[in-house]
N, C-alpha and C positions, 0 to 999 in steps of 0.2 A: 451399488453396495451389495445387493443380493442377500441370501440367507446366511446368517452369521452363526447359527448353531444348528445342531442336528439332534432331534429328540427321538432316539430309539428307546429301548428299554434295557438298562436305565439310561436317563438323559446324561450327557457328559459333554464337556468342552476339553479340547486338548490344550493344556496350559503352557505358558512360557516358563522357563526356569528363572527364578529370582533368588538372590542371596539377601535375606532380610533378617532382622533381629528375632529373638525367640518369641517376643510378644509384639508383633508389628502393630503400628497405628494406621488405621484406615480412615481417611476423610471422605465422608459421603456428602455429595452435593444434592440436595433435594429431600424434603420431608413429606413427600406425597406417598401414595401406597407403594410405589416401587422402591423409593429410598428407605422407607421404614421397614418393609419386609426384608430388604437386603441388609440393613443394619442389624436386624434381629438375627438373621442367619449367620452373619459374621460374628456377632457376640457369642452365639452358641458354639462357635468354633474356637473361642478363646481370644479373639482379636480385641484390641482397644479400638473404640469407634467414636468418632465425632461427626455429628450431623449438622450441616449448615443449610439454612433456608432463609429467604428474604422476608417471609412472613413471621409474625409474632407467634404463630401457632402452627402445628402440623396440619396437613391436609386441607389447605385453604384455597387451592386452585382446582385443577381437574379432579382431584379426589374429594371434592366438597359435596357435590349434589348430582352425581351421574345417574344413569338409569337404574342402577342397583343390581343388575343381572350378573350372576356368576354363570356364564352361558357358553359352555362348550358347543351348544347347538347354534351359536352365532359365529362359529370359527371360519366360515367361508370367507376367503379374502375377496376384496372388491375388484380385483384386476380382471376385468372381462370387457369385451367390446359392448356387451349389453349395458353395463354400467356407464360406459362412455356415451352411448347413444341416448340413454335416459337423461344423463346430465345435459346433453345438448338440447333435448326437447324441453327440459325444465328451465332453461336458461333465462327466460323472460318472465317466469312466475316467481313473485316475491315469497309465496307460501310453499314453494316446491320443497320436497324432501332433500334435494341436493341443490345448492345455490352457489354460483361462482361470481365473484367480483371480477369483471373483465379488465379492470385497470392493469396495464402492463407491469409485469414483475418477472425479472429473470429467475428468481428463486421459484416462484409459483409455476411458471411454464416449463422450467427445467425439471421440476419435480413431476409434473404431469407427463412429460416425455418419458421419464424413467418409469413412471407408473404404467404407461402403455407398454414399455419394453418388458415389464414383468408379467404381462398377460400370458406369455409362454409358460410361466411357472405356476399358473393358477391352480392346477390340480395338485401338484406336489406340495405347495405352500398351504393349501386348505387342509390336506391330510395331516401335515406336520403340525399345524396350529391346533387341530382337533386333539391330537395326542398330547400336546403340551397342556391344553386346557383341562383335559381329564386328569392328568398328573397333578395339576395345580389344586384341584378340589381337595384332595386328602391332605395336602400340605396345609392349606388354609384352615380346614376344619380341625386339624390336630393343633395348630397354633391357638385357635380360639378356645379349644378345650383346655389346653395346658395353661394358658394365661387367664382363663375365665373371662373372656371378652364378650360382653353382650352387645350385639350389633344388629338386632332385629332379624336374625336369620330365619328364613322360611324355606324349608326343603320340600316344596310341593311340585317341583318341576317347572318347565317352561312350555307354554303352548303357543306355537306359531299358527297364525290364522290367515286364511286366503279367501278372497271374495269371489274368485272365478277360477275356471279350469286352467286357463293359460298360465297364471302365476303359480298355481299349484303344481302344474307339470314341470315348470322351470325349477321349482323347489325340489321336486322329486329327483331330478338329475343331480342337484347339489347334495341331496340327502345321501346318495350312493357314496359320495366321497367321505361324508361324515361317518357313515357306517364303516367304511374302510379304515378310518382313523380309530375305530374302536368304540364309537358312541352308540349307546342304547337309545334309539329314537324310532318312533313308529308313526305311520299315517293314522289319522282318526277321522271319523265321519262327523257331520254336524251334530248328530245326536250324542256322540261320544264327547264332543267338545262341550256341549251343554252340561253333561254329567261331570266333566272335569272342572268347569268353572260356571256354575249356575247363574251368576249375576250378569254374564255377558249378553248383550243385546245386539241383534243384527242378523243379516242373512249371509251365510258363508258356504263356499263350495266344500271346504274341508280344512284339515290342519295337520300339523305334525307335533307330536308330544314327546318331550324328553324328560323322563321322570327323575333323572339324576341331577338335573340342573337346579339352581336355587337362587335366592336373592338375599340382599342384606344392605345395611347402611355402610357405605365405604368410609364415610367420615368418622362414624363411631368406631369402626374397626381400627382404622389407622391411628386415631387418637389413643385408643386403648392399647394398641401395640407399642406406640411411642412411650407410654407410661411403663410398659414392661421393659423396654429398652433402657430406660432410666434406672429401673431397679437392677438391671444387669450391669450397670456401670457406664452406659453411654453418656457422652457429653453433648449437649445441644447448644448451638449458637444460632438462635432464632432472631429474626429481625436483622439479618446480616446478608450481605451480598458478596459475590466473588468479583473483585476488581481487576485482578491480573493473575495470570499463570505463567511461571517461568520454568521452562523445561531444559535449561542449559546445563544444569547440574545433574548429579546421579539421582537425586530425589527431586520430585516436582516441588516448586515453591509457589504457594497460593496466598495471595493477599486477600484478606477478609475485611470488608468495610462494615463497621458497626456504628449504631447510633446515628443521631442527627444533630445538626446545629453545633452548639458549643460542646455537646457530648460526643460528637463524632470522633472516631479513632480507627486506625488501621492496624490489624495484627497479621503477621506473616506466619503461616504454618507450613512446615516441611514434613508431610506425612510419608510413611513408608509406601503407601499406595493411595492414589486418588480414584474414587469411584464416582462416576457421573450418572446420576439418576434424576436429572433436572427437567424432565418433560420437554416442553417446546424451547426452553432455554439451553438445552443440551447442544444444539447446533452452534450457538454463539460460544459456549464454553469450549466445545471441541475445537473451534477455530483458533482460540487462544492457545491451545495445546498443539496446534499444527495439524489437526485431524479434520477430515470431512465426514460429518454425520448428517446426512440429508433428511432432516425432519421438517415437515410442514405443519403449521397449526391449523387443524380442521375443527371449526367451532361446532359445538353441539349445545342444544338448549334442553332445559327441563323445567317442569313445574312441580311443586309439592303442594298437593291439595290437602288442606286441613279438614279432617273428618271430625268435626266438633259436635255432631249430633248422632244419635243412635241409628237413625234412618240411613245416613250416609255411611256409617261404619258397616252396616249390614249389606248395603248395596254395592260397596266397592269390592273388587276381586281380591281373593287371597292368592290365587295362582298367577304367576307372572305371564305376561302376554307379549308377543311380538307381531305386529301387523305388518306384513311384508310390503303391502302396497303403499302404506303411509310412512313406512320406516319409523314406526313408533313403538316403544317398549314401555312396559309398566312393571312396577314393583310395589308390593304392600310392605310398608315399614312400620310394624307394630299395629296397634289397634287404631291409632288416630292420624296416620299419614298415608297418602297414596301418591307415589312418584310416577310421573309420565314424562318420557324423554324421547328425543329424536332429532332428526335433521342433521345435515352436514353442510357447512358453509365455508367456502374457500375465500377468506377475506383478510389474510395476514394475521398479525397479532392484535386483532380487534376483539375486545371483550365486551362491547356494547350489547345490551339486552334489547333486542328489537321487538316492538309490539306485534309486527306482522309475522314474526317467526314464533312468537308465543301463542298467538291466537289459534293456530291449527291444533296445538296440543290441547287447549281448553275445549275447542269444538269437538275434537275426537272423543274426549272424556265424556262430554255431555251427550254425544250421540250413542255411545256404547254402554254408558252407565248413567241413564237419565235421572235416577233417584239420588245420585251423589251431588251434593251441593258444591258448586264452584265459587261460592262467595268469598272464601278465604284461599287464595292461590298465591304461592310465593314463586316468582320466576327466577331463573338462573341461567348463566351461559358459561361454558368452559372450553378450553382449547385442548383438543386431543393431539398428542405428538405422534404423527404418522410418518412412517417411512414409505418410499414408493412401492416396496414389495409387500407392505402391510405386515411385515415380520419384525419382531423386536430386534434391536441392535444390542446383542449380548456378546461382547468380545473385548479382547485387549486392544489398546491403542498401539500405534507403532512405537510409542514410548512404553517400555516394559513396566513402568510404575503407574500406568493409567488404565482403567478399565471402564467400559460403558455397559450400563443396563438401562436402556431407554428405548423410546420409539414404539410403545405398545399400542398406540392408536386407541380405538374404541374398546380394546380388550385388556386394558391395564388392570382393572379389578379382577378379571377372569384369570389372567396369566401371571400376575406378579408373584404369587407365592411360589410358583415353579421357577421362574427366571431368577428369583432371589437365591434359590437353592443352587441353580446352575452357576450363578455368579460366585457364591461363597465356595462352592466346590472347586471352581477353576482357580480362584485366588489361593485357596488352601493348598491345592496340589502344586501350584507354582511355587509357593513359599517352602513347601516341603521337599521340592526336587533338589 
């Protein structure tokens, strides 16, 4: 699939020419962060928008309880032989940061083969992702200001921590690419790390600090933006699934299945343009439209630690952290919640919450923040929609009335505000041509 957009300054997509009505109707599949930011961008360009999602509420899957980081500093793509070798070493450890179910699967092993084929694009894709992540920051902050969305935003930067020289030196090489992408990021000593986040316990070789990064509650933001979309005239068809897509006519025909039992019914919609923002379901939906969108569901886990006492509230960090060795990230969500997330699990569309994958997150929290009570911990697992290149799939289909904005992987929260603008601009330019 390869890179499907180019982010220079400004970001742009070369559109296809479409002949559509004065006020086109866009059907958006998916009410997660990508679908809702896209719907909002399209509404602000004057389009009619309908959003379909299988859940009764927005942001109930991968946009529900992620790590919380808006992290341009995490823009390094995973396509490297070092990642492959680590994965092989960790294969027999149930608590490893990266875990793979070895059960044969053509999709999984085909995806991994393409992933290895993208190693040659590691440098270019890391720089490109960094640029897009930086651009996304201001879009998201402006949306939050304009719509008065409270989502526990903390603009205190992100501190990456390293326990030894070898991992720090590897990170320093990647840091050069992030700097080339325009990121403000600097190395810090253990003493400086302590001053940045005084509650952090442990022995560290050093770190990297990105002052422009931030954190926030993706679920609160997405739900708040969905309310803004409703105010702007969007129609929501929640608790509904896509049953069939017919592309034989000039316009795509989409069957929407609603309700259950005796109340079940099917409605057919023929939008002027179909926008697919369906996360891991995008692959199946694309296949119905005759397209190949190679997305694999990579499971991530999180815990939300309830900070119900003053001692825990004071002992939990306010600055967001990323432990490179453990592949664990943290976010402070208001006064009374602490989010800890991490791991990557290749196990198909499996949403089970495994105790042996949650336990390392709890142990890590107790080791580095011993005064924080872990008596009240809420576990969660979600499926990240990843492409082999680790780049979002932002492009038109072969069918001129279908567009994709999907495949953001672990950076959906970080990139979505920018890819929504790319998507709306491409569709708008195509319709105006």
